[in-house]
Residue, then its C-alpha position, 0 to 999 in steps of 0.5 A: q153787815v154789808q159787804f162789797v166785792e169790786s170787778g171790772g178792772g183793768l190795763v187800758q189806755p189814756g183815752g178809755s172807758l172801763r166800768l167798775s161794777c162792786a156786789a153787796s151782800g148781807s142785808m138792806f142795801s138799798i137803805y145806803a148811801v154808796a160811794w166809789y173809792r180809790r187809792a193811788p200810789g203814794k196817797q190816801r184813798e179818796l171819794v170819786a163818787g156818791i149817790s144816796s139810797g135816793g139816787r142822788t150823786n156826787y162826783a170828785e171835781s177830778v173826775k166830773g164829766r168822765f165818771t158816772i156812779s151808778r145802782d141797781n138796788v135789785k141786783d144789789t150791785v153798784y157801779l161806776q162807768m168811767n171814761s176819758l181816762k187818764p194815766e191819773d185815775t190809775a187807782v185801787y177803787y173800792c166801794n163802800t158805805n159813804p160815810p165808810k164801814i170799816d169792816a166792809w172794805g172790800q179787796g178792790t180791784q186795779v185800774t192802771v192808764s197806761s199807754 
């Protein structure tokens, strides 16, 4: 049973950067495809970036060229480097497997992009 704990969010000005981290607990993290998701106020949760067990990545069109997902299978951690942040990136960010496991959602980490 894998569980996730997200961290690294905060308040940042437009154009700024943040690096989110997601620590996984439980077994066999390395075999899972994982992803970062976000839920903006009044919107449904959406997939932002995913990475397969072998390191293949995919991104939502809205973040391509700005966000980079990576994983460290030794530390059981997945990262999201976010550059050139925009106000529309404001959301609670979560990580989970891809596709997500219902019982693996964590509390998320709030990212607010505002001047």
